[in-house]
Residue, then its C-alpha position, 0 to 999 in steps of 0.5 A: x856334107x849331105x847325107x842322102x838316105x835311100x831305103x831299098x826294097x823291090x827297086x832293082x829296075x830303078x836303082x842304077x838310074x838313081x845311083x848314076x844321078x847321085x854319084x854324078x851330083x855336081x856337089x861332091x861332098x855327099x854320102x849316099x846311104x842305101x839301106x836294104x830292107x830285106x830285098x828278095x830280088x837282088x837289090x842288096x847285091x846291086x848296092x854292094x856293087x855300087x859301093x865298089x866304085x864310089x867310097x861315098x856310098x855306104x850300105x846297110x842291110x836289115x830283115x824286111x821291116x818296112x821303108x820307115x825302119x830302113x829310113x830310121x836306120x839310115x838316120x842313125x848312120x848318117x854323118x852329114x850336116x844336112x839330110x836328104x831322103x829319096x825313094x829308090x825308084x825316084x831320082x833328082x837333077x844333077x845339080x840338086x845338091x849344089x843348089x840346095x846346099x847353096x841356098x841352105x848356107x846362103x840364107x842359113x836356113x833349117x830346110x830347103x824344099x822344091x817342086x817335082x816332076x811326075x814321071x809316067x811310063x812314057x811322059x814327064x809332067x811338071x808338078x805345080x809350083x808351090x809358090x810364084x817364085x823362090x822365097x825365104x821363110x822366116x817369122x810370120x812367113x815360117x808360121x804360115x808354112x808350118x800351118x800350110x803343111x798341116x792343111x788348107x784354110x779359107x781360099x786355099x780350099x779352092x784347090x781341095x786336093x792340094x793339101x799335101x803339095x809339099x808334105x813329102x819327106x823327099x824334095x827337101x834338104x833338112x839340117x841334120x841337127x834339127x832332126x837328131x837333137x829333137x829325136x824326130x824319127x819316122x813312124x810306120x806308114x802302116x800305122x798312120x797312113x802317111x809317115x811323111x806328113x807326120x814326120x814334117x809336122x813333128x819337125x816343123x815346130x823346130x824349123x825356124x827358117x826355110x827356103x823355097x827353090x822354085x825349080x823342078x829338081x825331083x823326079x817322082x816315079x808314078x809307074x812303079x807297080x811296087x809303090x806303096x802309094x800305087x793302090x788304095x786299100x780299105x784300112x786307110x781310114x783306120x790309119x788316117x784316124x791314127x794320123x789325125x790323133x798324132x797331128x792333134x798332139x803336135x798342135x796341142x804341144x806346140x801352138x797356142x792362142x790364134x796360131x793354135x786355132x789356125x792349126x786346128x782349122x787346118x787339121x779339121x779341113x785335112x780330116x774332111x778332105x781325106x774322105x775323098x782319098x779314103x772313099x776312092x778305095x771303096x770304089x776302086x773296083x767299082x760300085x758294090x754293097x760292101x763299098x757303100x757300107x764302108x762309105x756310109x760308116x765313114x761319113x757318119x763316124x767321128x772325126x769325119x762327120x764332125x769335120x764336115x760341120x766346120x768345113x768351109x765349102x763356100x770356097x770349094x769347086x762346085x762338085x766338092x761343095x755338092x759332095x761335102x754337102x751330102x756328106x754333112x747331111x748324111x745323104x749317103x747313096x748319092x754321095x757314094x755314087x758321086x765319089x765313084x764318078x769323081x774317081x773316073x775323072x780324077x787326075x792320076 
């Protein structure tokens, strides 16, 4: 059985669509776990109504404690042999569970993952294929996958913003026992900036095999104004610094020798590249003295200034090479202006 865990908060306009795609999955042996995170606008009533029409639906309610708390509650209540996580404003193709469980059982893997569509208000855009074709990951291939989810190295830096192509918690089917037996829980995004990245990093050392389905099965909602990822904020630097500390703990605990070196290189590059996302918050409302002060502090502080020294800019597109050259050499005013202009042309 697959347990599908859905944290619910301010998602009333999207819940009915999601529920229709879940209850009509071609694979029927599922349980749908909705966790109401203190919704103020009627979502809790909606999921209770869903339960009246399908006994595979389970509902739980808690005071508003955040999406991660809701997901962790769902994990505690899940009975399935496999786990899927879904945001309440997203949805999946009707045959997603069938394809995922078939691959999991056929190849006896701990995780199955797949690419997604980006859904805007009036268009659907296929996200990148992660690999050229469907692929089984074991042994050294699995070692590569773990490191790739930590960060980019060498020629992978030709696409510097592809770090988290497949680091999300959604778009995956996990073997439940791998999560529960190792007591891997989600950490609040408000503390670490990306709970998905940390969850997968902590889980990956225990995942011995995985299968990639080269099909767009997940629909990622990019037009929900209540989404946590919709806006930038000036606390992201502190949160990501906490994330980097936790990721380094994972590396030191689980990897040795050459493998450890590769992971440390990947983390270093992740730190450097996060400069772009953090800086976007400083220019989101235009150029300002406050934004410049925050940017200058960012590029001159550790671990960021340290990461630029090891970043392999030779592989990167020209404008990234220029930007990180200026960051490394503390040429702050031109670098700040550059990130502003990069924000104007960046793909949403």
